[in-house]
N, C-alpha and C positions, 0 to 999 in steps of 0.2 A: 280282067287282068290276072295273070298268073303270079301267085306269091311264091317267093323263093324260100325254101326251107332252111332254117338256120342250121349251122353246123352243130353237131352234138358236143357238148362240153363233158369232158371226163368227170365221172362222179367223184373220184378221189383226186385230190390235189387242185381244189378251186383256186383260181388266180387271185393275186393280191388285190387287183382292182375289184373283182367280184366280192371278196371278203370285206373290202372297204365299203362297197355299196350296201351290203347287208348290215354292217355296223352303223352306217349313217341312217339307214331306214329304221333300225331299232331305236336309235337316239331320237329320231323324229317322232316315232310312235309314242315313246315315253314322254317327250316334251309336250306334245299336243294333249295327251291324256292328262298329265299333271296340270297343265295350264287350265284345262276345263274343270277338273275335279278338286283342285286344291282347296277351295272354300269349305269342303266337308270337314276340315280340321277345326272349324269353328261351330259346327252344327251340334245341336242338342240330341239327347235321346228323345224318341217320340213314344207316346203311350200306346203304340200299335205293336204289341209283342215285345218291345224292348224291355218292359218291366219283367216279363217272364224269363227273358234270356240273360239280362245283365243287371239293370239298376234296381231291381227289387228281388233279385235271386241271391239269397244269402250264401248258398253253396258255391255258386260261381264267383261271388265277390271275395271269397276266402282264398282264391287263387288255386294253384295246382297243389293238391294234397292227396294223400292216399284215399281219404274218405271221398274227396271230389271225383277221383278217377273211378272208384267203385260206383258212385252215384251215376256218373256219366254212362257207364255200361249197363246199368240196371234200370234206369228211369225211363218212363214214357212221358215225362213232363213236356208240356207244350205240344202234346199230341203227336210226338214223333220219337223214333229211336234213332238218334244221330250222335253217338258218343264222341266222334272226332270233332264235331262242331262244338259240343260242350267243352271239350278240352281246349279248343282254340280260344273260347271266351274266357276260360279260367286262366289261360296263359296271359291274355291281355290284362286281366285284373291283377295277376301276379306282377306284371311289368309296369303297368300304368295306373293301377287302381281303377276307380270308377270315373274316369275322365272320358267323356263322350268323344272328344276330338281325336284322341289316340285310337279309340276303337274304330272310328270312321276311317282313319288313315290306314289301319290294317286292311280294311276292305279294299281301299284304293291300291295298296301294294299287291294284293292278290289279283285285282283286276289288271294291273300292269303286267304281272307275271303271266296271266292268262292270254293277254294280248300278244306278248312276245312268243309264248309257246305256240299259239295258233299260227302266227307268222312262220315260225320255224318249221312246224309240222307241214303246213301247206307247201312251203318252198321245198322241203325235203322230199315230199311225195311227188310234186309236179315239176319242179325246176322253174316254175313261173314266178320269178322274184317279184315283179311289180304287181301282178294280179294278187299274189299272196299278201303283199304289203297292203294293198287297197282293201282286201277283205278284212285283214286285221284292224285297219283303221276304222272301217265301218263298225266292226265289233266294239272297238274301244270307245267310239264317239257317238254312236247312235243314241238318241234320247230315250228309246225304249229300254235301254240298259241302266238308266239312272236309278231305278228302284233297287236293282240288285246291288249296286255299289253304294248308294247313299243311305241305305237302310241297314242299321247295325244287325238287326235280326236276320237279314238275308246273308249273313256270313256263310250260312250253309250253301247258298247258291254259288258265290264266288269260290268258296273253298272246295265244294264238290266238283266244280268245273276245273279247278286247278288239278285235282287228281284225275279227272277224266282226260285232260290234255296230256298229263304225264303218262297215263295209261296208253294213249295213242302214240306218244313218242317212244315208249318202251315197245309197243307193238311193231312199230317200224323197224326197230332193232331186231326184233324176233323174226320179222319177215325176211330181213336181209341175211340173218344167220341164226338158224334155230338152235337153241340149247335149253336144257331144263332150267337153268338159272334165269335165263331171259324170260322163259315162260312163267316161272314163279314170280318174277318181278311184275309182269303184266297182271297176274291174278292178284298179287298183293296190293298193287296200286288201285286196282278196281275195287277191291274190298274196302280200302280206305275211303274211296269216293262214295261208295254206298253208305258207309258209316258217317259220311258228312251230310248227305242228302239222298234219299232213296229214288229221286227222280232219274238217277243214272241207270235204272233197270233196263232201259232200252239199248244200252251200249253194245251188247253182243250183236244185236241186229245191225247197229250202225257200223260195226266192224265188217260185217258181211257186205254192206254197201261199199265201203272203202276197198274191200277185196275186189269188187267188180270194177270200180273206178275210184281213184287213179292207180291203185296198186296192180290191177289186172291179174289177180291171182286165180281167177276162175278159168279153168282150162278151155271152156267153150266160149270164151269172151269174143273171139273173132279177130279179124285183122286189124292192124293199127288204123287209127282214124286220121285222115289227112288234115293238115292245118294245125295240129297241136304241136306244142314245143317238144323238144327231143325226149325228155323223160315222160311226157304225156303220150308220146307216140309209140312207146314200147313198154312191156311189163317192167314195173319197178324192180323186179327180181332178176331181170336179165343178167346173165353171167354170174349170178350169185347162187347161194346154196339152198334156196327155198323156191323151187319151181312152181308154176301154176298147178292147181289141183282141181278135182271135181267139187261141185258145190256141196255135195254130201260130206266129203272129207273136211271141207272148211267149216261146216256146221259142227261136225264131230270134234274138230279142233277146239271149239269154243264151249264144249259141254260144261267144264268147270265154271265158266263165266255165266252160262245160263242157270246153273245150279245156285250160284251166289245171288243172281237176280231174283230167282224164285224164293230163296230164303229171305231176302230183303223184303219182298212183297208180303210174305206171311207175317214177318215181325212188324212191319209198318201197319198192316191191317189191324193187328191186335192192339198196337199202341194207339192208333187213331180211334179205334172202336172203344177202347177202354176209357179214353178221355172224352168220348161223346162228340168227336169232331166230324164223324161221317153222318151226313144227312140221310135219314130214312126215306125210303121210296114214297111213303105216305105224304111226306112234306114236299118232296121234289121228285115227281114221277119220272120214269125213264124217258118218256116222250119229251118232256121239257128239257132234260139233260142232253138228249140227242140233238134237239133243235138248237140248244145253246152251243153245243160243241161245233156244229156245222157253221153257225154264224160266227163263232169266235175264231175259227180257222181263217175265215175271210176278213174279220175285223183286224186280226193281228197283221195280215198282209197290208190292209189299208193303212193302219197306223205306222207300219214300216215305211210306206211310200209317203204318207202325209201325216206326220206325227203331231197331231193337234188334240186338244182336250184329253191329254193323258192324266190319269187319276189313280189314286189308291184309296179304297178299292173301287172296282166297277160293280154296281148292283145288277141283279138280274132284271131283264126287261122283257116285255111281251112283244115278240117279233111277229110281224104280219106274215101272211102266207107267201106273198111275193118276195119278201126279204129272205125267208128260209129257202125258197126255191132258187133265188138268185145265187145264194151262197152254195147250195148243193150243185148247181150247174157249173159254177166257177171251179169248185174242187174236182168235180168229175171231168170237166173239160181240160183242166191243166194236167190232171193225172193221165188222161187219154193221150194228150199231146206228148207228155214225158215218155210214156211207153212207146209211142210211135217213133220218137227220136232217139230211142235208147241206144241204138248201134252207132249212129252218127254223132250224137251229142250225149254221151253217157253222163257227163257232168250235170246235165239238166235233170235227168231221172234221179241220180244220186242226191243232188241238192234238194229236190222236191220231196223225195221219200225220207230224207234226213229230217226235214221240217215236219212232215206229217207224223213220222214215227216218234221222234223225241218229244213231241208235245202230248202224246197219248196219255202218259201218267197224270197229266195236270189239265187235261181238256175238259174234265168235269163228268166223265162217265161214272166215276166213283167220286161223288161230290164231297170234298173236304173243305170246311170253312164256308163262308157265306158269299164269296165273290163269284161273279159270273166268269171273269177272266182276270188276268193280272199281268202287268208289264214284265215282271220278273220271270215269268214262265218262258219268255222269248230269249233268254240269255244264251242258251245253247242252240235251240231250234233255228234261229235266224241265221246261224252260220251256213246252213244248207242253202237258204235263199240267197245269201250274199255270194256264195260260190257260184250258184247257177246264173245269177245276173251278171256278175263280173266276167265269168268265162264266156257267157253268151254275148255280151257286148264286144268282147275281144274278137270273137269269131265273126259277128255281124258286121264289124267295121273293117274287116281284113283288107278290103279292096279300096278303101276311101283314100282320097287325096288329103293331104294335111292331117292324116289320121292321128299322128302323135300329138299335134297341137290341140286338136279337138278333144281327144281323150284326157290330156293333161288338164285342159281348161275345165272340162266337165267334172273331173275328179276333184279339183280344187274347189269348185263351186259346191259340189255335194258335201264335201267334208266341212267347208266353211258353214254351210247351212246346218249340218249336224251339230257342230260346235256351238253355234248360236242357240239352237233349240235346246241342246243339252244344258247349256249354262242357265237358260231360263227355267227349264224343268227342275234343275238342281236346286234353284232358289226356294222352291216350294217344300223342300225337305229340311229346311233349316230348323224347324220346330213343329210341334203338333198343331198349333193354330194355323200356321201357314199351309201345312199339308192338307188338313181336312177342310179348311176354309176354301182352298182352291178346288178340292174335290166336289164340294157342294155347289160351287159356281159352274162347273163344267159337266155335271151329271144331274140327273133328276131322281128324286125319291131315294137318295143315297143314305139309307138309314144307318149304315155302319159309320159313315163319315160324320153324320150328325151326332151319333152316340159317342164316338171317340172325342170329338170336339167338346161335347158336353162334359165328358169326364175331365178334360183339361181345365175347363172353366170352373168346374166343381172344386178341383184341387186348388185353384187360385182363389177360391172364396167368392167367385162371381156367380152366386147361386141363382139369381133371376135369369141370367143369360143361359146358365146350364139347364134350367127347367125348360126354357123355350126350345132348346135343341133336343132334349130328351123327348119332349112332346112331338117335335118334328119327326124324330126317328120312329115314334109310335104311330104317327099318322101314315108313314110309309110302310110300317110293318107292325100291326097291332098286337101280334103274338110274340113280340120280342121280349122274352122274360128278363134279360139283363137290363134292358132299358127301363122296364117297369120297376125293377129292383133299385136301380140307381136314381131314378126319378123319386122314388120313395125316400131315399137317403137325403136328397136335396130338399124335398118338402119338409122332412123331419127337422133339418137344420134351420129351416125358415120358420119353424114353430107350427107348421100346418100338419099336426100329428095325425089327425083323422084321415086326411087325404093321403098321407104317407102310408098308413095302415092299409088303405084300399089298394094302393099300388103294390104293396108287398103281397096282398092276397091275389092280385092279378098275376103277379110274377109266379106265384105258386101254381096258379091255374094253368099257366103256359109252360110249366116244366122247370120253374126255378128250384134250385137245389139247396144245399146246405147253407150257402151264404145268405140266401133270401130268408131262410128260417132264423138265422142269427139276427138279421136286421129286424124282422118282425118281433123277435124276442126283445130286442133293445127297445122297440117302440112300446111294447107291453110293459116292460120294466119301468120305463119312464112314466107310464100312466099309473104305476102302482099295482099292476096286475102281475104280481111276482110268480104265483103258481103257474099261470098261463105262460109266462116267459120261460120258466124252468122247463115246461113241456116242449116249447119250441126249441130251446137249446139242446135238449135231450134228443129230439128227433133229428136235429142237424148233425149231432154226433153219430147217430145211427147211420145216416147217409154218408158221412165223412168222418170216420173215427179219428183221423189225424188232423182235424181242423183246429189249429191253435186258437183262432178267434172264438170258436164255439166253446172250447174248454175254458178259456178265460172268462167269457161272459157268463157261463153257467156258474163258475166260481163266484162271481160278483153277486148273482142272484141268490145263491145258497147262503152267502154271508148275510143277506137281507133277512133270511129266515133263520138266522142263528145256527145254521148248519156249517159252522166254521171248519170243522175237521174235514168234511167232504170237500168244502171249497178249497182247502189247502191242497188236497190230492189233485184237484183239477188244475190249480195254478202250477203245481210241480209238473204235471203232464204237459201243460202248455210249454214250459221251459225246456222240456226234453225235445219237443218238436221244433221249437224256435228259441234257442238260447238267447237271442238278441231281442226278445220281446220285452221291452222295458216296462210297459204298463202291467204286464202279467207279473213281472218280478216285484214291482211296487205293490201290487195287490197281494202277492204272497207275503211280503214283508208286513203289510198292514194286518193281514189275517193272523200271522204269527204273533204280532204285537198284541192283538186283541186277546189271544190265548195266553198272554204273559210269557211267551217264549222269546224273551227279549234278546238273548245272545244270537238266536237264529235270525230274528228280524234284523238285527244290526248287521249280520253277515250279508243278508240280501241287499240292504241299502248300500253297504260298502262296495258290493259288486257293481251296483248301478253307477255310483259316483266314480269308480275306477274306470269304467267304460266311458262315461260322459261326465267329466268334471264340472260341467256347467248345468247340471240338473238341479235346479233350485229346490224343488219340492223334496227330493231325496236328501239333500244336505240338511234341510230343515227337520225332516222327520228323524234322520239319523242323529242329529244333534240332540233332539228331545230325548231319544232313547238312551244315548250315552249319558246325558245328564241324569236320567232316572236311575241308571245303573251305577252312578257315582264316578264315571270316567270323565271328570270335569275338564281336564286339559284337552282331551279329544273332543269333547262337546264344544269347547270354546273355538277350536279350529273350524269345526263345521258351521257353527253359528256365524262366525266371521266370514266364511266363504259364502254362506247364504245371504248375509248382509251385502257383500260385495256384488252378488248377482242381482239382488233386488233390495236396494237401500231403503225403499219406502214400504216395506212390510212391517207393520206394527207388531205382529205376533213374534216374528223373528227377533226384533229388537228387544221385546220383553223377555224372550228366552235367553238371549245373550246377557241381559241385565241380571237375570237369576243366576246364571253360571258365574258371572263376575262376583256377585254378592256371596255366593257359596265359597269362592276362593278368597273372600275377605277384601276384594277390590271395590269398596263401597263407592268411592268417588266416580270410578268408571261406570259402576252399575247405575248410579244416579243419572249419569249422562244418557245411558241407553234407555232407561225407563222414561226419561224426559222426552227423548225422541219418539218413543212409542206413543206416549200420551199426545204429543203434538200431531203425529200422523193419524191417530184415531182417539180423539178425546172421549169417546164413548166406550173405550175398552176398560172395563172396571178393574180387571186383573192388573193391568199396567199401572193404573192410578193407585191401587192398593199397594203394589210392590214398590212404587216410588215413595209412597208414604212410609212404608217400613224402612226403606233404605235411608230416607231423610231422618227418621226418628233415631235410627242406630247411630247417625252422625251427630245427634243432639240438635238437629234443626227442626224443633218441634212445631214452630209456627207454620213452616212450610208443609210439614207432615199433616197438620190439622186441615189445611186447605185440600190436600189430596183426599183425605178420608171423607171430608164433606162432599167432594165431587163423587166419590164412590157411592155414598149413601143416597145421593140424588138419583143415581142409576139403579141402585139395588138397596132399598131401605130396609129390607128384611134379612140382611146378612149379619148374623150374630158375631162372626169373627171380626168383621170390619168395625162393628160397634166396640168390641173389646180393644182392638188396636187403637181406635180413636180415643178411647178412654186413657190409654197409656200415654198417648201424645199430649192429651189435654193435661194430664197429671204432670208430665214433664214440663209443660208450659206454665204450670202453677195454677191451673184452672180446676181446683179440686171438686167443686160442686158440679161443674159440667162433666167432669170425668165420672163422678158417681152416677149422674143421669144416664150416661152412655152405658155404664155397667148394668144398671137396672134394665135398660132396654135390651141389652144382650141376653140377660137372664129371662126376660119376658119371652124372647124368641126361642131361647134354648135353656130351660130351667136347670137341666143337669150339666151345667158348664162349670166344672170345678175351678178352673183358673179365674173365671169371672167372679165366682163366689169369694175366693180367697182375696182377690184384689179389692172387692167391695168392702170386705171386713177390714182390710188394711186401711183403706181411705176413710172409712167411717169411724175408725178408732176402736174397732171391736177386736182387733187381733190379740190384744193382751188380756182380754177378759176370760 
């Protein structure tokens, strides 16, 4: 059957009906995407990079600041140089704080923008409205893209793709009418994309593919291909100011883009190498990486067609010879077919090469991270496969009867399946336990999933379960230093200190760094081996001079050795690195107090309670220091706040009683001392202070009972014997008072007050 060619629609002046169709299709894309992804607004952060990127990153959490901007452009944190991504996270924190739902919704908004941009670009390049819409719908709804959207740390993926698509849109404008400003816009948008994620380094090559089809800018492209829609069947530049050129000129046109890509590769290499993210060849030989790359290309296609057992992350597997051969045959066969069909079906060649090429930076030839493959890597590459398949189906069914009905039914069925599978896959991203619990179920020997799940269980205090998963991670990968280290932490908290020390030693054997040495130092310090602990902390600082934890723990160990001045310098250095490190500030305050630098210690505690008004220990210590320096009213404020935070702390009640007594509020002091005694009857100081307060009020009989209780706890306290004698004398028990004075002098012969009181009671004062 001969198909009739549709009439060409003028490029300028699209009909109202056509514009309405485009608008409705855009609304449909937005509605379907939001319907599937809306639950992300209730999702949590996961402990898979989100801590590095947002919820444990102090710089990001401070929002957009000049210091943050400088940091974004100079840091290689998280093993990448992507300042635009850092700035986007800072902006989210500026607007929403550290609310995971809002950060998730930003990812969703970017995904929506990418979907609409993809639709607009394809429609503008080809004029194929419905095919472009279906490709955009597959992009929006395919379950392989859940990881890019539902993972906050993959902001770099959706954000870089946003700039990639903007670059393509600007490139279309440049193709239709060349100007320096349009060219500068293309270069600028591409630079922003590279600064969001360096995976975009292949874009200049992708533009050359688009020059071949559908833009047909290559002068040797050939005659129009029969059966394509009007704008497919002639150069996109027809009648415009940018005619077809030779391939060499098109390459030269993109030299600034190639230079940007090369610069990004160099910067990324140094950032990843500096953070130890690139696996050395000794651990992962080139042969293994090549094998994994070939199989991964095939696996991505398989998961696109049948998206089951999707996981984050995928561990390396040992592939058999026939599996590797089958993958290689598939890739070579499809590539040969694409080349053979290049003239008649250029969309197939372009789509296939787009897929192969845009995956190259993350296919594992240079292995970054521990995953064999990742769903997020398909976010841009699958666009090529979607285009090849959709355009291919359109051409293959050109002569069918009821073609429209069949295609519409098939499209609805495919999109409905994608939505259902995406909804299910999305549910696994709601929190850390769901994500890695699912990964463990659908993969084998997934040490990374066991490790991350163990970290979550450890944070929740489920130590036995955490130990089980750390051990599972180590069974899958015995040389996993981080798992040894964190297993040591869990064992240490369970009181199994010797086992913990063995795990720390194993971590060091397999390349554990500064953090492991800090943990081993903590274990040694807890065992009383202070000098060995100091050596561990010192080595940790040699490896990581800006380790706040190492500086802080070294300071604690130095205090144990009465090297308080050195300790103070390390506590101060800790706070320079991490101003929000509360434990280090409290340690600094305690060390300053130990050196009797009370005003400085008070200043540090005041900074803590200003930041966290509910820090009980800091209010308690601050109140004690204020009392000691005579600032009684201020001391009362902080004692009362501490009592409010912890009403059952006997020491705080005793301190509050002393402050009240010093202000002459004896009745209130008696009440607080009484509460302290009730909370802890064995607290001798509270019993003695209650006795003193009662005696000052003339309630000698009650005071006597308090002193008797104190002496049962501490019979050799001369001061208590003396106070007891005064109470007995006040109660009219002169002989008992004399006996207590003699006992006080037996314990402390040079006690002038006791000597004078004994003379007075014995009638010797006037002799």
